[in-house]
C-alpha positions as CSV (number, residue, x, y, z in Angstrom):
1,M,4.4,0.0,7.5
2,P,3.9,1.9,3.9
3,A,1.6,-0.4,1.7
4,S,-0.6,0.9,-0.4
5,V,-3.6,3.3,0.3
6,R,-7.1,2.4,-1.0
7,I,-10.5,4.1,-0.6
8,L,-13.0,1.8,-1.5
9,G,-16.7,1.8,-1.7
10,T,-16.7,-1.5,-3.3
11,G,-20.7,-2.2,-3.4
12,Q,-21.3,1.4,-4.4
13,L,-18.7,1.8,-6.9
14,L,-19.4,-1.4,-9.0
15,E,-23.6,-0.8,-8.7
16,L,-22.3,2.6,-10.0
17,Q,-20.1,1.2,-12.7
18,R,-22.9,-0.9,-13.6
19,K,-25.0,2.1,-14.3
20,L,-22.9,4.0,-15.8
21,R,-21.9,1.4,-18.5
22,A,-25.9,1.0,-19.4
23,A,-26.1,4.8,-19.3
24,G,-23.2,5.5,-21.5
25,H,-21.9,8.6,-20.3
26,E,-18.3,8.6,-21.0
27,N,-18.0,12.2,-20.0
28,I,-19.3,11.4,-16.4
29,R,-17.2,8.9,-16.2
30,S,-14.1,10.5,-16.4
31,S,-15.5,13.3,-14.5
32,M,-15.8,11.0,-11.7
33,Q,-12.2,9.6,-12.3
34,R,-10.7,13.0,-12.2
35,R,-12.5,14.5,-9.1
36,I,-11.4,10.8,-7.2
37,R,-7.7,11.3,-8.3
38,R,-8.0,15.1,-7.5
39,A,-9.6,14.0,-3.4
40,A,-6.3,11.4,-3.6
41,E,-3.4,14.0,-5.0
42,P,-3.3,16.3,-1.4
43,L,-2.2,12.5,0.4
44,R,0.4,11.6,-2.8
45,D,1.8,15.6,-2.3
46,E,2.5,15.7,1.8
47,L,3.6,11.8,1.6
48,Q,6.5,13.0,-1.4
49,S,7.2,15.9,1.0
50,S,7.3,14.0,4.2
51,I,9.7,11.2,2.8
52,R,11.9,14.1,1.0
53,G,11.8,16.2,4.8
54,L,13.4,13.2,6.1
55,S,15.7,13.0,8.8
56,I,17.9,10.3,8.4
57,R,20.8,10.2,11.4
58,S,23.7,8.2,11.7
59,T,25.6,8.3,14.9
60,G,28.8,9.0,12.9
61,R,32.0,7.1,12.5
62,G,34.5,6.1,15.3
63,S,37.5,7.5,15.6
64,G,39.9,6.3,13.2
65,K,37.6,4.8,11.0
66,R,37.3,5.6,7.2
67,G,34.9,6.8,5.1
68,G,34.3,8.8,2.0
69,Q,31.4,9.7,-0.4
70,S,28.8,7.3,-1.3
71,P,29.4,5.3,-4.4
72,T,25.8,6.5,-5.5
73,T,25.1,10.0,-6.9
74,R,21.4,9.2,-6.8
75,P,19.1,10.3,-3.5
76,L,17.6,7.5,-1.4
77,R,14.4,10.1,-0.7
78,A,14.1,11.5,-3.8
79,S,13.9,8.6,-5.6
80,I,11.5,7.2,-3.4
81,A,9.1,10.1,-3.4
82,Q,9.3,10.0,-7.4
83,A,7.8,6.5,-7.2
84,I,4.7,7.3,-5.2
85,R,1.8,7.3,-7.3
86,I,-1.9,7.4,-7.4
87,S,-4.3,5.3,-9.4
88,V,-8.4,5.1,-9.7
89,R,-10.1,2.4,-10.9
90,T,-13.7,2.2,-11.3
91,G,-13.7,-1.7,-12.7
92,G,-13.1,-4.7,-11.5
93,A,-11.5,-3.4,-8.2
94,P,-12.7,0.3,-7.7
95,G,-11.2,2.7,-5.7
96,A,-8.5,5.4,-5.5
97,R,-5.0,4.0,-4.2
98,V,-1.7,5.3,-3.4
99,W,1.0,3.5,-3.6
100,V,4.9,3.3,-3.8
101,D,5.3,1.6,-7.3
102,K,8.3,-0.8,-6.9
103,G,9.3,-1.1,-10.8
104,R,10.5,2.8,-10.6
105,L,12.7,2.4,-7.5
106,P,16.6,1.9,-8.2
107,P,17.3,-1.7,-8.6
108,D,19.7,-1.5,-5.5
109,I,16.6,0.4,-3.0
110,P,15.0,-2.8,-1.3
111,T,11.4,-3.2,-0.7
112,G,12.1,-3.3,2.9
113,V,14.0,-0.3,3.2
114,L,10.6,1.6,3.0
115,N,8.9,-0.6,5.8
116,R,12.4,-0.4,7.7
117,L,12.3,4.1,7.4
118,N,8.6,4.1,8.6
119,E,9.6,2.5,11.4
120,G,11.9,4.7,12.4
121,R,15.8,3.0,12.0
122,L,17.8,1.8,9.0
123,R,20.2,-1.0,8.9
124,H,22.7,-1.4,5.7
125,P,25.7,-2.1,4.9
126,V,28.7,0.2,4.4
127,F,29.0,1.1,0.7
128,G,27.7,-2.4,0.3
129,N,30.4,-4.5,2.3
130,R,28.4,-7.3,3.7
131,R,30.9,-7.7,6.7
132,R,30.3,-3.7,7.8
133,W,27.1,-2.4,8.9
134,A,25.5,0.5,9.8
135,Q,22.5,1.8,11.8
136,Q,20.5,4.8,11.2
137,T,17.3,6.6,12.4
138,A,14.7,8.6,10.7
139,T,11.7,10.4,12.2
140,P,9.5,7.4,11.9
141,L,5.8,7.0,10.4
142,W,6.5,8.9,7.6
143,W,3.9,6.9,5.6
144,D,0.9,5.8,8.1
145,G,1.1,9.7,10.0
146,P,0.2,11.3,6.7
147,V,-2.3,8.4,5.7
148,R,-4.1,8.4,9.0
149,R,-4.4,12.5,8.7
150,H,-6.0,12.0,5.0
151,T,-8.0,9.0,5.5
152,P,-11.0,10.6,6.7
153,R,-10.9,13.6,3.7
154,M,-10.7,11.3,1.3
155,T,-13.2,8.7,2.0
156,A,-15.8,11.5,2.5
157,E,-14.3,13.0,-1.0
158,V,-15.0,10.1,-2.3
159,V,-18.5,9.1,-1.0
160,R,-19.3,13.0,-1.9
161,V,-18.4,12.7,-5.8
162,L,-20.4,9.2,-5.6
163,D,-23.2,10.6,-4.6
164,D,-23.4,13.2,-7.3
165,V,-22.7,10.7,-10.5
166,R,-25.8,9.1,-8.6
167,R,-27.5,11.6,-9.1
168,R,-26.4,13.2,-12.5
169,I,-27.3,9.3,-13.7
170,E,-30.9,8.6,-11.8
């Protein structure tokens, strides 16, 4: 299920944030945010390439069925890829987050589409006609697979960044 991915070391980050605030090291704080963001960028890039290259197949039309061009010119996969974002916070809920910004998705793409694509199936009305539905299949786990592969590396990188920053301020 595509949800946001968070790399958190809440206790460590909160303690470090208090020390940074007390020490007044703005350049250390911005360097820490930049390094944490850099640790999350490979995951974002792989998620974007994963959704762009996602194979969505259909059973095709039956004989005698009519068809035609899609009423939208916007590609589904590219729209989802553009909505994948990274945010880094060192304040109240510290950590790095890779997520799909639903506000950047076109309004005709419902939120459930992301979950269905990750499951490997997509059922939708044919050209918006709610009386005719189509079933399509996709390669499952376009979100979960890259997240599982990148989480250990990202966690180790965040721990390393925190240790470096802690050494600099102590």
